[in-house]
N, C-alpha and C positions, 0 to 999 in steps of 0.2 A: 503494499500500499504506500509506504514511503517512497519507493523508487518510482512508482507511478505518479505520485505528487510532484517530485522533483523533475520528472519528465514533462510535466504539463505547466510548470511555474518557472519564472525566472529567478525566484529567491524564495527564502524560507519564512517570510514575513507573516504568512497567514496559516502556518502549519499548526499553531497552537491547538485549536479544537481537534484536529485529526489525532495528534499525540495524546491528548487527554482521553479521547474515546478509545484509542488502542490500550492506554493504561488501564481503563475501567474494564474492558473486556478481558484482558489478559491477567489482570491482577499484579502486574509488575510495575516497577518504576522505570519510565522510558525517558531518556535523555538524547538530545541531539546537540553536538558540539561541532564548532568550526575552529579547529585548532585550540587555542586557549580560551575560547569564548563559548559559553553555554547559549545555544540558540533557543531551546525550549526544554522544560522539565515538567513531566506529568505529575509528580509528587514531590515537590521541593521540601526539605527539612529546614524549618526556620532556625536561623542562627548558625547553620552549618554549611560550609561550602563543600560542594561535592568534589572529591579528588578522583579523577578518572584512574582506572587501572592502565597498566602499560599497553595492553592491547584492547581495542574496541570489540564489542560484540560483532559489529559489521561495519562496513563502509558503504554509504548510500551515495551511489554515483550512476545516474542513468546512462552515462557514456562509457562506463567500464563496469558492467555488472558482473559480480562474482558468479561463475557458472555453477558453483556448488550450492550457492544460496537459492538461485533461481534459474535452474537448468532450461526451462521451457521459454524463459525471456532472454537469456544471454545468447542471442544469435547476431549474425552480421557484425562480427568483431566486438561483441560485448555491448552494443548500443541497444537499449530498451526500444522496442518498436513503437511504443507510445510517444516517442520523441518525434515530433513532426516538423517543428520549426517553421522555415519558409515554405514547406510543402503542404501547409494546410489549406484546404479548399474552402472557398467562400460558401456560405449556406445556399445561394442561389445556384452556383455552379455545382454544388453537391446534389441539389434537388434535380437539376438538368441531367446529370450523369446517372442518377438513380432511375429516372424515367427511361433512360436509354438502356440501362442494365435490365430493367423489368421487361422491356421489349425483346431483348436478347434471350432471356430466361423463357418467355412465352414462346418464342420462335423455336428454341431447342426443344421445349416440351411437346410442341406440335410435331416435331420431326421425330419424336420418340426418345430423346436424350434427356436424363434427369439432370437438372442444375438448379442452383440457388444463388442469390445475390448476397454478398458479404460486403458490409460497409467497414472500411478500415479506420484507424484512429484519425487520419487526416481528413476523413469525410469523403474520400474517393471510393466508389463501389467497384467491386470485381465480381465476375461470374465464375462459379467453381462448380465442379462435379461433386457427387457424394463422397468421393475419396479425398477431396480437398485440392485436387489438381485444377489449375485454371484452364478456361476454354480457349482455344486458339483457332482462327480461320474460319469459324462457323457462325452464320447469322449475324455477321458484322461485329463480332466480339472484339476483333482486333482494334476497332476504332475506339473502344473504351480505354485503350492504353495510350492514346495520343495525349501529350501533356497540354494543359491550358497555359496561357501566357505566364501566369505567375510560376507555375511549375517549371516552364522552360527556362525562365530566368534563373530559378534556384539550380537547375541542372547545369546550365552554362557555368555558374560560379563553381559548382562541384567539379565540373570537367576541367576548370582552370587549376583548382587545388590538387586534383589527381595528377594532372599533366605536369605540374611543377615537381610533384614528388617523383614521377617516373623519369623526368628529365634529369634529376639529380642522380639517378641510378643509370643514366645513359639509355634509357628505354623510350620507345615511342609512346605517344599519347593515346587515349581512348576516349569514346563517347559513352557516357553512362546513361542508361535508361531508367524509367521510373521503377521497375521491378527489381533493380539492383544489378541486372546484367549489363554487359558492356560489349562494344565492338571497336576494333583499331580504327584510328583515323587513316582515311585512304591516302591523303596527301602527305602522311608522315614518312620521312626518309630514315628515321632511326629504326633500329632492330625492334620488332614487335616484343612487347613485354610478356613475360611468362605470367600464367595465371596467379602464382603466388605473389608476385610483385604487385600485380593489379589489385589483389584482394588486400594486401597490406596498405597500399596507397589509398584505396578506397575507403578503408576503415579510418585511417588518420585523417583523410579529407573530410569525411562526414562528421567525425568528432570535432574538428576544427570549425566546420560550417555550422554545426548545431550547438556549439558551446555557448553562444550568446542567449539561446532560447531556453535554457535549463538552469535549475538551481545549482550552486556550486556544491561540490562534494562535501559531505558531512559525515562525522563519526556517530554511530549509534551505540548506546550503552543501555543494557537491561539489567536490573537488579531487583531486590526486594523493595517494597514500598517504603519501609522505615530505615533502610539501610544507609548508614552514615560513612561506611568505609569504602575504600576504592576497590570494590569487588563487583563482579557481575554474577548473574545467576548461574553461570557455568565457570566456576573458578577452579582451575586444575593446579592448585598449589600442592606442595609435597603432603601436608597433613590430609588434604582432601582426596588425594590419590590413594593414600593409605586406607582411608575410610571406604572409598569406592572398591578397593581391592578386597577388604574384609566383608563388605556387603555382598560383593559378587560371589565370594567363596561360600558365604552362608546361603545365599540363594541357591547355588548349585548343590550344596549339601542337602538342603531341604528338598530340592527337586528330585535328586537321586533317591532319597528315602521314599518320597511319595510315589515316584514311578515304580520302584521296587515293590512296595505294598500294593499298589493298584494293579501291577502286573501279575502278582500271585493270585489276586482275587479274579482277574480276568482269565487266566489260563485254565483254571479248573472247569468253570462251565463251558468254555470254548473247547476244551478236550472232549467233555461229554457230548457236546454238539457235533464235533467232528466224528466221533465213533458212531453216533446214531446216523449221521449222513452216510458214513461208509456202509452201515448195515442196510440202509435204504438202497444205496447203489448196488449192493449185492443181491437185492431182490426181496429183502424182509420189509413188507409194507407196514408191519405193526411196530416199527422202530418208534420210540418216544423218548423225550428228554424230560428230566425233572426240572421243573420251574420253581424258582425261589427268588424273592425279592421283586422290585419293581423297576429296575434299571433297563438299559438298552439290551443288555445280554438276555435278561428275563423275557423281555418283549420278543426278542429274536427267537428264543426257545419256544415261547407260546406259538409264534407264527409257524415255526417248524412243526410243532405238534399238530397245528391245524392243517397244515399242508399234508402231513403224513396221514391224518385221518381222512382227508379229502381224497388223497390217492388211493388209500384202501378201499373207500367207498366206490370210487371210479373203477378200480380193478374188479371189485365184485360186481359192479353193474355191467362192465364190459364182458365178464365171463357169463353173466346171466343173459345178456343180449346176444352173444354168440350162440348160446344154447337155444334162445328163443327163435332167433332167425333160422337156425338149422331145423328146428321143429316145424315152423310155419312153412318153410320151403319144402321139407321132406314129406309132409303129409300129402299135398296135392301131387308131388312127383311120384310118391309110391302108388297112389291111386291110378295115375296115368299109366305108369309102368305095368301094373298089375292087369289093368284092362287090356293093354296092347299084348302082353304075353299071353293072356287067355285067348285073344283073337288068333294070335300066331299058333297057339296049340290046337285050335279049332274047338275050344271049349265054349266059347261065346261067339255067336254070329255077329259080323260087323254091320248091324242094323242102325237105324236112325237113333234109337234109344241109347246105343252105346256111344255113338258120335256125340249126342247131346251131353251124356255124362262126362266124356273126356273133355269136350269144350268147356263145360262148367268148371272142371278142375283147372284147365289152362287159364280161364279167365280169373279164377281165384288166385293162381300163382301170379298172373300179370298184375292183379290188384295189389298183392303184397309188394311186389318189386316197384310198382309206381309210388306206393306209400313211402318205401325206403328211399326212393329217389328224391321225393319232396322233402323228406326230413334231412337227407344229406345236403341238399341245396340250401335249406334254411340254416343249418349248422355252419355252412361255409360262407354265408352272407351273400349268395348268388341267387337268391329267390327274386325273381323279376316281378315287379308290380307295375300295372298300367292303371294309373289312378285317375278316376273321373267322378263327377258329382252324380250319385245314385239315389233314387228314391228307395228307402228302406222297405216301405210297403210292397213296392213291386218285386224286390228280392225275395221277401218272405213269401209272397204269392206264388212266384215262379218255383221256389223250393217246394212249397206245399203241393203244387200241381205235379211236379216231378215224382214226388214220393207218394202221390194219391193212390196208384194201383197197389203198391206194397202195403200201405196202410189199410186199404180196403180188404186186401187179402188176409191181413192180420186182424181185421175187424177192430180197428183202431181209428178214432175220430180225429181229424186234423183241423185245428181252429187257428185263424190268423187274426190278430188285433193289433193294428198299426196306424199311426197317423199319416195319411196319404201325402202331406206336405213335408214330412220329415226327410231331410237329405243328408247325405254323409259322403265325404271323399274316400273312395276305396276302388279296389280292383274288382269289377263285376264278377269275373270268373272265380277268383280266389275267395271273395265273400260268399258266393253261393256254395262253393265247395266247403267252406267252414260250417255254414248253417245246415247244409245237407248232411255233413257228418253227424252233427248233434241230433238231426231229426231222425236219421236212420238208426242211430243209437237208441234214441227215445222209443221209436217204434218197436225195436227188437226186445226192449225190456218192459213194455207195457202189455198187460194182459188183455184178452179180448173184451170189448166194451169199454175200454179205457179211452183217455183223451190225451192228445199232445197239443200243447198250446205254444203258438209262436207269437211273441208280443214284442213291441218296440215302442220306445218312449225317449224323450229328452232326458238327459242326466241332469240332476239338480235343477228342476224347473222352479220358476217363481210362483207364488200364489195364483190361482185361477182368475181372480178379479183383476189382476195386473194386465191381462191381455196376451194374446198370442205373440205379439211383436216383442213385448218385454221379456217373455219366456225365451224366445229365440235369442234375444240379446245376452240373456244371462246363462244360457245353456252351456254346460261344461263339455258336453258330447252327447253320444247316442247310446242307448242302453237296449241291447237285444237279449230277450230271455227266451229259452226253450224249456218247457216244463212238461212232465209226464206224470202219470198216476201209477207208475210201477212200484215195485217193492221197495225202492230206495237203496241207499248205500250205507253201510255200517260206518260209524264215525271213525274207527281205526282205519278204515280203507279209503276214506275221503281224500286224504292228502296224496294217494298214489294214483288217482284216477287219470292223471295226465302224464304218468310215466309210460315209456315205450314198452310194449308187449304185456302190460299189466292188465289182468282181468280178474274180477272178483270171483269168478267161477274158475277154479284152479285146474279142472280137467282139460281146459282149453277146447271144449266141444264146440264144433261149428254150429250145433243147434242153439247154444245160449250165449254165443259171443263171436266177434270178428277176430281180426288179427291182433287187436290190442295196440293198433297204431293210430286209429281215427282221432282220438282225443289228443294225442301227441302232436298230430298235424294241425289240429284246431289251435293249439296254443301257439304253435310257430307262426301260422298264418296271421293270427291276431297281433302277435308282437311285431311282425313285419309291418303291419299297419299302424304301429305306435299305440296299440291298445292293450287290454288285459282281459283275461277270462278267469272265471272262478266257478266252483261248483258248490251247491248247497243241497243238502239231502238229509232225510231222517228215515230210518227203518219204517216201512209200512206207509210212508206219507209221500212217496214219489221223490223226484229229483228235479232240480232246476239248474241249468247252466246259463251263466250271465256273461255276455260279451259287452265290452265297453270300448267304443271307438271314438277318438278325438275329432273335433271339427276341423282342425288343422291337418292338411295332407302331411303323410310321413315323409322324412327326408329319404332321397334315393340312396340306397346302400351300395 
């Protein structure tokens, strides 16, 4: 901050408030001195003259910035870039140049190149890319680098100072540009100057040119607010060095002790965790780790146990699924093979009845394969949806019409109750497949004389007196229910109804159940639409399956 002040002022006369504010923020006593004279003191001690130490805390000189103090500022020969001097652009010229720079930025953006305008300390704008590089040769950006008359005058003065320096070295002169680059004079008869000589002369010339525009160099001292001695806050005297050495040794000793203690506590649970992981790698899915405490290692152990339990469950599910798939595919294949062998042996004549029976088994096999394919596509995130606005009443009516013959054969009555104006964004084919699976399942488990009800309504509607428009405005989604008057589902079985190949009838008879994939497909299709499905049932009171679909179309997967 003090370097920036010196770069923008010709003296230190008005630096008092800045130093006072720095002293208040840092809690230190801050002094600026010019040789033997104190320029400003943030916390003077009455009746005691401050005696400075042999070395100041820092030297404030914007023309010779210490690179260790401000590495990002100490460029261009150590001159702070905030020193502009005669290169400051007037407000009117700055506004004109900024308008031109905005035009260049807009031109570049139209051409597909990202760029931005940066206004420097002198008020001159430049156009740069996101990586900070300047734009050259496009959209008239080069015209922004043309110096205005006041800058040209300052550059001519700098050319003279640099030329004199190079002449003393027996080198040819150069012409300096605004960006700090240069080019040799064409009419110069002397030997062209090496880059090192030009950089040295350019740095000394700029310092000589800018010196009248900056505050003179000053020494900065920082100490405690009430310190009367000639010490700074970083006094490296022999006693202080000894104290620092003892303090460092004590810190190292404590660090080693704490590290050793913490290491012992860490190694034991980590060793147990490593052994359990090795057991799991060897195939033992029942590997567990003892969890004690509430630190990160304990949470990691708990996560490992949860992962192990999940893997054990998945392994059991995988084994059961392989067995179920084998059973579902083996049954129709065995029937087809048996009938064909009977025909081959001449036991059964190949009549229409045989063909119909074999075709029925083949269609059953195809149905199981199609269900497995749909589930596999849903698991892989490749289930394609063609979403459009559908009338829920039409979907339910079409589904009921398609299952009408089956319901009539089973002596089950189908009833549809839906608002004809209720609309939902969904895939028509997949939504009919979802409701159809529920309806066929309900017909299969409903005794003769029973009823299957297909009902649809808005989810979370407003009171009736508020009107249909208000209800649609506050509707959270659409609720579709498929209810039957069958025997119901036992409470302990209700949570398994959407699992693959699960059936309440364990014999897996075709007379009382399908493949066990229908409800799993229902859940996957509804989740692909961004909705949810749940089942409610009680023994002897029938079952109700509830589909909830959002009014916002699902994101494409």
